[in-house]
Z-matrix of the N, CA and C atoms (Angstrom, degrees):
N
C 1 1.449
C 2 1.529 1 110.92
N 3 1.322 2 116.53 1 -39.71
C 4 1.459 3 120.51 2 179.97
C 5 1.519 4 112.09 3 -61.06
N 6 1.324 5 116.78 4 -39.42
C 7 1.466 6 120.66 5 178.50
C 8 1.529 7 110.44 6 -64.41
N 9 1.324 8 116.71 7 -41.56
C 10 1.472 9 120.37 8 179.72
C 11 1.525 10 111.38 9 -66.47
N 12 1.317 11 117.61 10 -37.47
C 13 1.464 12 120.60 11 176.76
C 14 1.523 13 109.78 12 -63.53
N 15 1.328 14 116.87 13 -42.73
C 16 1.460 15 120.96 14 177.91
C 17 1.523 16 111.91 15 -61.49
N 18 1.333 17 116.64 16 -42.80
C 19 1.465 18 120.45 17 177.98
C 20 1.529 19 110.56 18 -63.58
N 21 1.320 20 116.50 19 -41.67
C 22 1.469 21 120.21 20 179.53
C 23 1.527 22 110.28 21 -61.52
N 24 1.329 23 117.05 22 -41.14
C 25 1.469 24 120.59 23 179.02
C 26 1.533 25 111.24 24 -63.42
N 27 1.321 26 116.28 25 -44.33
C 28 1.456 27 119.69 26 -178.69
C 29 1.532 28 111.53 27 -66.91
N 30 1.325 29 117.13 28 -41.84
C 31 1.462 30 119.86 29 177.27
C 32 1.523 31 111.03 30 -65.74
N 33 1.319 32 116.45 31 -39.10
C 34 1.464 33 120.50 32 178.60
C 35 1.529 34 109.87 33 -61.70
N 36 1.312 35 116.94 34 -42.09
C 37 1.462 36 120.77 35 177.88
C 38 1.524 37 110.43 36 -61.95
N 39 1.335 38 117.01 37 -44.45
C 40 1.469 39 120.53 38 178.59
C 41 1.535 40 110.69 39 -61.38
N 42 1.323 41 116.76 40 -40.34
C 43 1.467 42 120.46 41 178.60
C 44 1.524 43 111.56 42 -65.04
N 45 1.320 44 116.72 43 -40.63
C 46 1.467 45 120.99 44 179.63
C 47 1.535 46 110.44 45 -66.11
N 48 1.334 47 117.08 46 -38.96
C 49 1.466 48 120.45 47 176.31
C 50 1.526 49 109.73 48 -63.07
N 51 1.328 50 115.69 49 -45.15
C 52 1.466 51 119.99 50 178.62
C 53 1.531 52 109.84 51 -56.49
N 54 1.321 53 116.52 52 -48.48
C 55 1.470 54 120.46 53 -178.83
C 56 1.522 55 111.17 54 -61.12
N 57 1.323 56 116.93 55 -39.81
C 58 1.473 57 119.50 56 -179.58
C 59 1.527 58 111.38 57 -65.17
N 60 1.313 59 116.82 58 -26.52
C 61 1.472 60 121.15 59 179.22
C 62 1.528 61 113.10 60 -91.74
N 63 1.345 62 117.64 61 -4.78
C 64 1.465 63 122.05 62 -176.71
C 65 1.535 64 111.30 63 -130.19
N 66 1.319 65 115.80 64 45.80
C 67 1.472 66 121.60 65 175.78
C 68 1.526 67 113.57 66 53.13
N 69 1.322 68 116.41 67 35.63
C 70 1.461 69 121.31 68 175.95
C 71 1.516 70 115.11 69 87.11
N 72 1.324 71 117.51 70 -4.06
C 73 1.468 72 120.56 71 -178.52
C 74 1.527 73 110.56 72 -86.46
N 75 1.325 74 115.39 73 130.94
C 76 1.457 75 120.54 74 173.44
C 77 1.529 76 108.75 75 -80.31
N 78 1.333 77 117.33 76 156.29
C 79 1.469 78 118.86 77 -179.52
C 80 1.527 79 112.17 78 -66.66
N 81 1.312 80 115.01 79 155.21
C 82 1.464 81 119.27 80 175.08
C 83 1.519 82 110.74 81 -70.19
N 84 1.332 83 116.34 82 -35.06
C 85 1.463 84 121.95 83 -178.31
C 86 1.529 85 108.78 84 -124.66
N 87 1.295 86 116.24 85 140.59
C 88 1.461 87 121.22 86 -179.13
C 89 1.528 88 111.26 87 -56.92
N 90 1.304 89 116.90 88 -36.12
C 91 1.467 90 120.53 89 -178.34
C 92 1.533 91 112.93 90 -67.96
N 93 1.324 92 118.09 91 -11.08
C 94 1.468 93 120.77 92 178.05
C 95 1.528 94 111.99 93 -63.60
N 96 1.332 95 118.36 94 -18.52
C 97 1.464 96 120.08 95 176.83
C 98 1.528 97 111.01 96 -68.96
N 99 1.329 98 116.96 97 -21.11
C 100 1.467 99 121.12 98 175.18
C 101 1.523 100 109.20 99 -79.29
N 102 1.326 101 116.43 100 -48.01
C 103 1.467 102 120.94 101 -178.62
C 104 1.529 103 111.32 102 -60.07
N 105 1.328 104 116.84 103 -29.87
C 106 1.463 105 120.28 104 -179.31
C 107 1.539 106 112.14 105 -86.50
N 108 1.326 107 117.75 106 -4.89
C 109 1.456 108 121.50 107 177.16
C 110 1.523 109 115.21 108 86.08
N 111 1.321 110 118.23 109 8.27
C 112 1.467 111 121.14 110 179.98
C 113 1.528 112 110.77 111 -74.16
N 114 1.310 113 116.79 112 -41.10
C 115 1.465 114 122.27 113 175.53
C 116 1.520 115 108.20 114 -123.81
N 117 1.327 116 115.94 115 147.01
C 118 1.461 117 119.85 116 172.16
C 119 1.525 118 107.75 117 -76.83
N 120 1.314 119 115.96 118 163.68
C 121 1.465 120 119.34 119 177.65
C 122 1.520 121 110.37 120 -60.35
N 123 1.315 122 117.18 121 -38.35
C 124 1.463 123 121.26 122 179.93
C 125 1.536 124 110.68 123 -64.60
N 126 1.320 125 117.09 124 -44.06
C 127 1.471 126 120.11 125 177.31
C 128 1.528 127 110.24 126 -62.41
N 129 1.313 128 116.13 127 -45.02
C 130 1.463 129 120.48 128 -178.99
C 131 1.524 130 110.67 129 -61.58
N 132 1.318 131 116.82 130 -45.32
C 133 1.468 132 120.12 131 179.74
C 134 1.523 133 111.33 132 -59.08
N 135 1.313 134 117.07 133 -37.25
C 136 1.472 135 121.64 134 179.90
C 137 1.527 136 111.51 135 -71.69
N 138 1.338 137 116.95 136 -36.28
C 139 1.465 138 120.73 137 -174.28
C 140 1.522 139 114.64 138 -91.41
N 141 1.318 140 117.56 139 -27.32
C 142 1.463 141 120.25 140 -168.58
C 143 1.517 142 115.00 141 -77.14
N 144 1.308 143 117.26 142 -7.86
C 145 1.457 144 120.02 143 177.63
C 146 1.517 145 109.82 144 -113.29
N 147 1.313 146 115.60 145 128.08
C 148 1.460 147 121.88 146 176.90
C 149 1.528 148 107.47 147 -95.53
N 150 1.303 149 116.86 148 143.65
C 151 1.461 150 120.49 149 -179.24
C 152 1.520 151 110.54 150 -90.94
N 153 1.317 152 115.36 151 135.01
C 154 1.461 153 120.68 152 172.09
C 155 1.519 154 108.10 153 -79.63
N 156 1.319 155 117.12 154 172.09
C 157 1.460 156 120.51 155 -176.86
C 158 1.523 157 112.66 156 -60.03
N 159 1.327 158 117.21 157 -26.82
C 160 1.465 159 119.44 158 178.75
C 161 1.523 160 112.27 159 -92.12
N 162 1.345 161 116.91 160 8.10
C 163 1.451 162 121.47 161 175.89
C 164 1.514 163 115.41 162 88.62
N 165 1.323 164 118.13 163 -3.45
C 166 1.457 165 120.99 164 179.81
C 167 1.530 166 108.83 165 -73.24
N 168 1.340 167 117.72 166 125.91
C 169 1.465 168 120.09 167 -179.25
C 170 1.529 169 112.01 168 -79.63
N 171 1.321 170 116.38 169 136.13
C 172 1.470 171 123.09 170 177.61
C 173 1.528 172 108.24 171 -136.19
N 174 1.326 173 117.58 172 149.87
C 175 1.466 174 119.39 173 -178.97
C 176 1.529 175 112.43 174 -70.51
N 177 1.324 176 114.37 175 148.68
C 178 1.462 177 120.77 176 173.63
C 179 1.526 178 109.29 177 -66.00
N 180 1.303 179 117.05 178 154.45
C 181 1.464 180 121.85 179 170.76
C 182 1.519 181 105.64 180 -87.45
N 183 1.318 182 116.52 181 118.71
C 184 1.460 183 121.75 182 -178.86
C 185 1.525 184 109.60 183 -111.31
N 186 1.316 185 115.82 184 128.47
C 187 1.461 186 122.29 185 179.38
C 188 1.528 187 108.65 186 -96.51
N 189 1.310 188 117.13 187 79.63
C 190 1.453 189 122.87 188 -173.43
C 191 1.510 190 114.47 189 -77.41
N 192 1.327 191 114.09 190 165.48
C 193 1.452 192 121.30 191 174.38
C 194 1.517 193 115.31 192 81.68
N 195 1.323 194 117.53 193 15.56
C 196 1.460 195 120.49 194 -179.58
C 197 1.527 196 110.04 195 -95.53
N 198 1.326 197 116.15 196 -178.84
C 199 1.468 198 122.28 197 -178.07
C 200 1.525 199 108.94 198 -129.67
N 201 1.335 200 115.97 199 145.55
C 202 1.463 201 120.09 200 -177.23
C 203 1.527 202 113.38 201 -67.15
N 204 1.320 203 118.09 202 -11.14
C 205 1.472 204 120.88 203 178.36
C 206 1.531 205 112.60 204 -77.02
N 207 1.325 206 117.33 205 -8.11
C 208 1.463 207 120.83 206 178.68
C 209 1.528 208 109.58 207 -70.42
N 210 1.329 209 117.51 208 163.64
C 211 1.473 210 119.79 209 -179.33
C 212 1.533 211 112.43 210 -53.64
N 213 1.311 212 115.80 211 148.43
C 214 1.460 213 122.01 212 -179.39
C 215 1.513 214 113.61 213 -59.80
N 216 1.313 215 117.20 214 -23.38
C 217 1.460 216 121.52 215 -179.33
C 218 1.527 217 112.88 216 -83.71
N 219 1.328 218 117.59 217 2.94
C 220 1.462 219 121.12 218 179.44
C 221 1.528 220 109.73 219 -71.96
N 222 1.331 221 118.69 220 121.85
C 223 1.462 222 120.71 221 178.26
C 224 1.526 223 111.68 222 -69.60
N 225 1.325 224 116.11 223 138.36
C 226 1.457 225 122.36 224 175.13
C 227 1.520 226 110.94 225 -106.97
N 228 1.313 227 115.47 226 -31.91
C 229 1.462 228 121.75 227 -171.32
C 230 1.520 229 107.93 228 -148.88
N 231 1.348 230 117.11 229 139.88
C 232 1.456 231 120.37 230 -178.65
C 233 1.527 232 110.52 231 -141.21
N 234 1.326 233 115.65 232 141.50
C 235 1.460 234 120.63 233 174.76
C 236 1.527 235 107.89 234 -63.28
N 237 1.333 236 117.93 235 140.06
C 238 1.467 237 120.10 236 -174.73
C 239 1.523 238 115.88 237 -66.31
N 240 1.327 239 117.56 238 -24.94
C 241 1.460 240 119.90 239 -179.18
C 242 1.521 241 110.55 240 -135.78
N 243 1.322 242 116.44 241 153.83
C 244 1.462 243 118.68 242 176.74
C 245 1.513 244 111.13 243 -62.80
N 246 1.313 245 115.07 244 147.99
C 247 1.455 246 119.97 245 176.01
C 248 1.521 247 108.39 246 -109.01
N 249 1.292 248 116.82 247 -153.78
C 250 1.460 249 122.57 248 -176.54
C 251 1.525 250 111.38 249 -49.94
N 252 1.308 251 116.63 250 129.98
C 253 1.457 252 121.45 251 177.81
C 254 1.516 253 113.74 252 78.99
N 255 1.335 254 117.66 253 13.03
C 256 1.457 255 120.73 254 177.52
C 257 1.513 256 114.24 255 71.72
N 258 1.332 257 117.35 256 25.69
C 259 1.458 258 121.22 257 -179.68
C 260 1.524 259 110.12 258 -113.40
N 261 1.336 260 115.07 259 153.63
C 262 1.463 261 121.81 260 177.65
C 263 1.518 262 109.56 261 -110.58
N 264 1.317 263 115.83 262 144.94
C 265 1.459 264 121.44 263 174.28
C 266 1.525 265 107.17 264 -77.84
N 267 1.335 266 116.10 265 131.47
C 268 1.458 267 121.57 266 -177.20
C 269 1.525 268 109.48 267 -133.53
N 270 1.338 269 115.93 268 131.81
C 271 1.467 270 121.76 269 173.56
C 272 1.524 271 106.90 270 -97.42
N 273 1.323 272 115.95 271 128.19
C 274 1.464 273 121.13 272 -173.42
C 275 1.524 274 112.64 273 -107.09
N 276 1.306 275 115.49 274 162.76
C 277 1.455 276 123.03 275 -178.22
C 278 1.528 277 113.51 276 -63.08
N 279 1.308 278 118.11 277 -18.85
C 280 1.470 279 120.55 278 178.97
C 281 1.535 280 111.57 279 -88.12
N 282 1.326 281 117.22 280 12.68
C 283 1.467 282 125.73 281 179.65
C 284 1.523 283 114.00 282 79.31
N 285 1.307 284 118.37 283 2.67
C 286 1.457 285 120.22 284 179.56
C 287 1.525 286 110.96 285 -90.95
N 288 1.316 287 114.73 286 164.98
C 289 1.456 288 122.52 287 174.30
C 290 1.520 289 105.91 288 -125.77
N 291 1.317 290 116.20 289 130.82
C 292 1.458 291 119.18 290 -178.98
C 293 1.520 292 110.28 291 -140.90
N 294 1.314 293 116.11 292 -175.77
C 295 1.451 294 122.28 293 178.57
C 296 1.519 295 108.87 294 -109.93
N 297 1.321 296 115.43 295 134.51
C 298 1.459 297 122.39 296 -179.28
C 299 1.516 298 108.40 297 -112.89
N 300 1.305 299 116.10 298 132.44
C 301 1.461 300 120.30 299 176.04
C 302 1.525 301 107.16 300 -62.98
N 303 1.292 302 116.91 301 131.20
C 304 1.453 303 122.50 302 -172.76
C 305 1.526 304 112.83 303 -57.84
N 306 1.323 305 118.37 304 -32.33
C 307 1.453 306 120.97 305 179.76
C 308 1.529 307 111.95 306 -63.06
N 309 1.326 308 117.14 307 -22.50
C 310 1.464 309 121.16 308 -179.19
C 311 1.521 310 112.87 309 -81.94
N 312 1.332 311 117.58 310 -2.85
C 313 1.462 312 121.52 311 -175.53
C 314 1.528 313 112.25 312 -57.64
N 315 1.327 314 117.63 313 -47.88
C 316 1.469 315 120.25 314 -178.89
C 317 1.519 316 111.56 315 -60.22
N 318 1.331 317 117.16 316 -37.40
C 319 1.459 318 120.83 317 177.40
C 320 1.524 319 111.39 318 -64.74
N 321 1.331 320 116.77 319 -38.38
C 322 1.461 321 121.37 320 179.44
C 323 1.527 322 110.21 321 -64.46
N 324 1.327 323 116.45 322 -46.10
C 325 1.460 324 120.35 323 -179.64
C 326 1.526 325 110.36 324 -63.64
N 327 1.310 326 117.32 325 -42.47
C 328 1.466 327 121.19 326 178.73
C 329 1.528 328 110.27 327 -61.45
N 330 1.312 329 117.52 328 -44.43
C 331 1.468 330 122.17 329 179.46
C 332 1.525 331 110.72 330 -64.72
N 333 1.349 332 117.71 331 -40.78
C 334 1.464 333 120.47 332 177.86
C 335 1.523 334 110.31 333 -60.56
N 336 1.328 335 116.94 334 -43.62
C 337 1.469 336 119.75 335 179.50
C 338 1.527 337 110.72 336 -59.86
N 339 1.322 338 116.58 337 -41.38
C 340 1.467 339 120.35 338 178.34
C 341 1.536 340 110.85 339 -63.94
N 342 1.328 341 116.44 340 -46.68
C 343 1.462 342 120.75 341 -179.00
C 344 1.527 343 111.86 342 -65.90
N 345 1.331 344 116.04 343 -40.45
C 346 1.466 345 119.27 344 -179.44
C 347 1.525 346 110.69 345 -65.10
N 348 1.320 347 116.67 346 -38.18
C 349 1.467 348 118.70 347 179.65
C 350 1.524 349 111.21 348 -70.17
N 351 1.336 350 118.68 349 -29.92
C 352 1.467 351 122.08 350 177.23
C 353 1.513 352 111.31 351 -74.99
N 354 1.345 353 117.46 352 -27.15
C 355 1.463 354 121.67 353 -177.15
C 356 1.525 355 112.32 354 -77.03
N 357 1.326 356 117.90 355 -13.96
C 358 1.462 357 120.74 356 -176.59
C 359 1.513 358 112.06 357 -80.18
């Protein structure tokens, strides 16, 4: 879990840098941080996969196309599956990383869809 939290923090930082260089807009795709030169491909490959409890790597859930002007509690990145205690690691728009109760996942996705449609 500690490794995944560290990866979430580093990816969140890369996303915030990207937004600062693009008038507050986050990338549509997580891999855009490589194309913009914020992360090398090697760094991205190391960070972009979260490990499940059995060690199998899976991609992070990225909520692309948002803007940094949204509330600080807006999720940008989420671990694909709940970890210990049924919580997911979430990187937020205020640069923090926290744990989200897994039952709230559907609400997060619904809110992202609303925010993404308003950002267009």
